[in-house]
C-alpha positions, 0 to 999 in steps of 0.5 A: 519515484516519490520522495519523503516530502510527497509522503509527508504531504499526503500523510498530512492530508490524511491527518486533516481528513479526520478518518477514524482509526479503524478505517485507517487500519483497514485501508493500510491493510488493503493497500499492503495486501494489494501490493503483495498480490501484484509484486514478486517478493511482495511479502518483504513489504511490511505495514510499518516499514519504509519500502524502497523496491525495484518493482517486479510484477507477478506473471499473472498481472495482466494490464490491471492491478489484482485486487485482494479479497476481503478475507485477506484484508481482514487478516492483515487489518487484525494484525495491524490493529493488534500492534496498536500503532499511533494514528500519525504512523498509520497516516504516514504508512498509508500515504507511503503505500498509496504512492507505492501503489501508484508506482506499481500502477504506472509499471503495470500500464507501461508493462501492458503497453510493451507486450 
């Protein structure tokens, strides 16, 4: 699993990238929706909360991540945008969700090897 320091390093890298606010909101929404599509009880994952989960894959995840469609991302990105989070918080939560998604990828890879 990843540490708080891992999240902080990645968040700082995002900060220095100069990505604009709207793109950051969209990317956070995309990450969260992708996680929701691949993890049971994924609806417990909130864009602005720290997650410490035991990852349980959905039964329909078969060797690869399931990708969300654009409408799913758009719906969540509008909710996030309406919350008006600080850009620094966006960077932190994007970093965390990226690392969490990497962990999910590892679990999927291991799961598909063991089947």
